[in-house]
N, C-alpha and C positions, 0 to 999 in steps of 0.2 A: 302227148295229151293225157295219157293215163296218170302220170305224176301230178299234172295240174288238177285232175279230178279227185285224186285220193289224198293229196297233201293239202292241209288247210292251215291257215294262220289264225291264231287267237288263243286266249287263255282258256276259255271254256272248251274249245275244240280240241285242245291238247292237254286237258286237265290231268290225265293219268301220268303222262310223260313228265309234265311240269311238276307234279307232286313228287315223283321219284327223284327228280333233280333237286328239289327242295330238301328232301331227306339226305341226299348225298352232301349237299352244302352244309347241313347241320353237323354232319360228321367232320367236314373240313374245319369248321369253326371249333369243334370240340378238341381237335388235336392241339390247337393253340391255347384254348381256354384252360386245358389241364396244366399248362406251364405258368399261367398268370399269377396264381396265388402261391405257387410252390418253388419254382426254379430260382428266383432271386434269393429266397431264404436258404435253399440248398447250397447255393454258392457261398453264402456267408457261414453256414453252420457245418456243412459237410466238407467243403473245400477250403474254408478259412480265408476267403478273399476279403481283404481289407479295403480295397479301392472300389468306389462306385463304378468307375470306368471299366475295371476288370470284370465286375459282376455283370455289367451291361454288354460285355463283348459278345454274348450269345445273341443279343438282339441285333447288333451290328452285322454279324455273320448272317443271321436269318434275313434281315432286310435287304442286304446287298444281293444275296442269292435269289431271293424271291423276286426282286425287281428285275434282275437280268433274265430270270426264267419267264416272267410275264412277257418281256420283250420278245424272247424267242418263241414262246407259245403263240403269241398273236401272229407272228410272221409265218409259223408252220401250220396254223389251224386249217387253212384252206387246202393245203397240200397233203398233210398227214391225216387230217380228220380230227374233229373234236373228241370223239369217243376214244380214239387211240391215245391221245394225249392225256385224257382223264384217267384211263386205266394205268398208264405209265406213271402218273403222279401218285397213285395209291400204291403201286409196286415199290416206289422209292420210299414211301412212308413206313413200310413194314420193318426195316432194320432200326428205326429210330428208338423204340423202347429198349431194344437189346443193347444199343450203344450206351444209353443212359444207365441201364442196370449194371453194366460191367465197367463203367468209366472209372479208371484209376486216377484221372486228373481232370481238371476243368476243360482242358483242350478237347477231350472226348465229348463233353457236353456241347461245346461249340461245334464240333464236327456233326453231332446229331442234329443240331439246328441248321446246319447247311443242308442236310437232307430234308429237314422239315420245310425249309424255304423252297426247295424244288417241288416238294409235294404241294405246298400252298399255291405256288406260281402256276403249276399245271392244272391242279384239280379245281381251285376256285376260279381261275380264269375261264376254264372250259364250261363249268356249270353256269357262270354268268352269261357267257356268250350264247350257250345253247338255249337258255331261257329267253333271251332277247330274240333269237332265231324263231322260236316257237310262237311267240305272241304277236309279232308284227308291231305296227306303229301305235295303234289306238290306245292300248293300255300298258305301255312300256313302263311308265313310272310305277304303277301298281305292281307289275311283275318284278321289277327290281327291288321294290320295297319288301315284297314277300321273300325274294332271294336273300337279301341282306338280313332280314329278320331271322330267317332260318340259320344263317351262318353265325350271326352274333348272339342269337338265342343259344346256339351250341356253345359259343364261347362263354356266355354267362352261366349256363347250367354246369358246364365242366369246371369253371373257375370256382363257383360256389361249392359244388360237391367235393372237389379236390381239397379246398381249404378246410371244409368241415371234417373230411376223413383224415386229413393231415394232423388235425388236433388230437386224434386218438391213435393213428398209425404213422409209421415213418413216411415222410413226404415223398421220398424217392420211390418207395414201394407203391404208393398210390399212383404216382405218375406213370410208372412202368406198366403196371397191370392194366390200368384204364387205357393207356395209349395203345397197348397191344390189341385190346379188344376193339377199340374204335377203328384202327387201321385195317384189321382183318375183315371186319364187317363191311366197311365201305369198299374195300377192294372187291369183295365178292359181289356186292350189289352192282358195282360198275361193270364188272366182267359179265355177269349173268343177265342183267336187265336193261341197262342203258343202251339206247340206240342213237345213231348219229343224226344230225339235223341239217346235213348238206342240202337235202331236197327242199327244206323250208327256206333256206337262203336263196336258192335258185328261183323258187316261186316268187318271193318278195321282190327280187331283182327284176324278174321278167314282167311282173304285173305293175309295179309302182315306179320302176327306174329303168325302163327299157331303152330310154335315150341316153343313159349314162354309161360310163366306162364299165365294162363287164368283167375286167380282170382285177384282182386285188393289187393294191399299190405296192411298190417296192418298200422295203423297210426304211431306207434312208428318206424316202419321200414322206412316208407316214410319220417318221420321227420329226422331221422339220415342221410339218403342218401342226402336229399336236404339241410341239415344244415352244414354237415362237411365231410361226407365220399367221395362223388363224386365231383371232382374238377369242372366239368362242371355245376353242380347244385349249389354248395356252392358259386361259383363266382357270379352266377345270384342272389342268395338270398341276399348276402351282398350288391350288387350293387342296387338291388331293395329297400333295406332298406334305403340306403343313398340317393337314388333318391327321395323317399317320405319324407325323413328327410328335404331335401331342399325345397320340395313342401309344407310341413307343414309351413316352415318359410315364403314362398311366400304367403300362405293363411292367416296366422295369424299376421305376424309381418310387412310385407311390407305396408299394409294399415296404420298402426300406424306410421311407419317410414316416409311415405309421408305426413301424416296429421301433424306430428310434425314439418315438414318443410313448412307448410302452404298450402299444396295441398287441393283442394276442393273435395267433394264427387264425382263429375263427373270425375275429373282427376284420382282419385283413381280407379274408376270403369273402366276407359280406360286402365290403367296399368294392373288391375286385369283381364281384358278380353284379352289383347294382348298376354300375356304369354300362356294361354291354347289355344288361337286361332291359333297362329303359330304352337304350339305343335300338335293340332288336324289335321290341314291341311297337315303339312309336313310329318306326320308319315304314310300317305297313300303311299307316295313315298319311305320313308325309310324302311317300312316294306317289300315292294316289292323288294327293293334293297338288303335287307339282304338275300333274297332267293338265290341270285346269288353271292353276295360279301362275304357271311358268316356273322355269328352273332358277333363274337368277335371284329373285327375291329370297327364296328359301336358302340358297347357298350362302349369300352374303349374311343373312340374319343368323344362320347356323354357326358360321365361323365366329361372329361376334359373341354369340351366346357361349360358345366354348371358351373364348377368352375370359369372359366374366366368371365362368365356373372355375377355371384354373386360378384366377385371382382370389376367389373365395377360398379355394383349397390352400393357397399359400398363407392366408390369414388364419387358418384353422388351428395352427400349432399342433396338428396331429390329432385333434379331438375327433373321436370316431363319429359322433352325431353330425358335426359340421362337415366332416369329410364325406359322409354318406349323402348329405344334401348336395354337396359339390359334385359327387359322382353322378347323381341323378340328373343334375342340370347339364353336366358334360355329356351325358348320354342323350339328352333331348337335343342339344345343339348338334351332336354328331348325326342324329336321326334326320335332322333337316338337310344335312349336307350329303350323306354317304350315297343313298340310292339316287339322289337327284343329279349328282355329278356324272354317273355313268349314263343316266338317261339323257342328260344334256349332250354328252359325247355322241351317243347313238343318234340323237336328233340331227346332228350336224353332218353326218356322213352317210353314204349309201351302204346297202347291205354287204356288198363284197369288200368294202373298205373297213367294215365294222371291227373285225377281229384284229387286224394290225393296229388300227388307231386305238382301240380299247387297250391293246397290249402296251402301246407307248404310254398311254395315260396311267395304266397300272404300274408300269416301270417307275414313273416319277412318283406316283403315290406311295409305293412301297420303299422307294429310296428314303422316304420320310422316316421309316423305322430306323434305318442306319444313322441318318443325320440326327434324329431325335435322341438316340442312345448316346451318340458321340457328344452332342451338345449338353445333354442332361448330365452325363457322367462327368465331363470336364468341369462344367459350372458347379455341380454339386460338390466335387472335390475342392473347388476354390472358394465357393461362397455358401455352401450348405444346400440342403434339399430345397428350402424355401426360395432361395435365390434362383435355382434352376427352374422351378415352377413359374416364377415371375417372368423370367426371360422367355420361356415358351409361350406364356400367355400373351406377351407383347408381339411375338411373331405371328400368333394366331389372329390377333386383332388386325395386324397389318395385311394379312392375307384376305380377310373379309373386305377391307377397304379396296384392295386390288380388284376383287370381283366386282364390287360396286361401281368402280370407275372404268374398268377395262372390258368387262364381259357385255356383249350386246344382248338386247332382247331377242327372242327367237325370230321375230319378223325382220330383224336387222341383219341376220346372218347372210353373208354374201360369199360367192365363190372366190377363192384366192386367185391372184394373178397367175397365169400359166407360166411354166418355166421357159427359159430362153430357147431351149431346143426340145419341143414337145415330143419328138420322136425318140429322145434319149432317156425319157423318164415317164413314169405313169403316176401323175399326181393323185392325191386323195381327191375324190369327187365330193365336194361339199355342197349340200343341198341349199338352194336359195330359200 
């Protein structure tokens, strides 16, 4: 009874803890943002990589490892605890700047991004889930908008500053010094101030879902539900994958595309910052909007807006003004999609199933980084940068149409069919 009286759900009721997690999420985003305007150019200039596929290999490694870490983090969250996984994620980030500073070959840079993928998979997954735990159901979209705004605000700020500093200082030095400061600060914040949210999960489960299964689902059951069995979940998983596929292209290929057309490091940093900057600010409003308008319309529209933005970028011939407009439009489309997808996943499952199912969704979403880098690198080597951008634009439009025709409205979500042997598995409990 004591826990029920002292633990409360809600954004206002947990404002201090929520704000701390927002700050930690901003540091998570900054770790990636530091690479956005510098690392592809370092690959070309410092390591003399001629192939686009070779340059983008660091994104393939990052995406694969982050995806697998998301999957493991979701499965372990209930048993190991959210806070422990968050601290572990920042501990893994501490060697990343050292590896980049001392790298004698591009393979060391790829290895550093393996560690960065683990950091992102653990740290970002746990800050997302912990914020959902704190706020409960009523303002979930707004909470996730604030979360993703902080993360991609960190991406935008770090991308812009690193590009600006790299115009006057060595890009590698900028990346190493800034990365070390970010990782150390976030590690200390997580160790000293973040508290676990297990009691909030237990309260929400007891109050709102007392008649549901109270144990978290097995990973294989969560994986099946979120991948193909439940339309509400599979639509989100595929849209998340394609969204990060085009984000991987923006991260790895757009700097090379602009540089090939004569853009300087400062201009590349501007474009690299505008996209996540618009994305981060707009998703506060779009996340809140999805609480009233519903998740499906925003997700479908956002994917189609992204496709249009990429098409405009392909037609820009690297002109910085047009590329900047395309980046802003891409950011707006992503803002419609990004917080809304996680809110839609959370709507469809009970609190105890949340971490495993969000982990599966984030697995598929971040596989998009690896697939995007592979597709963009291979197509760019064969057809040029513009051809790669057009291909990814087509895939993004197809994803939006998938959501439009496959994803049910919230009122239409229904429980999946039980397995043949209920005693042998614990299926994800999907809310009616």
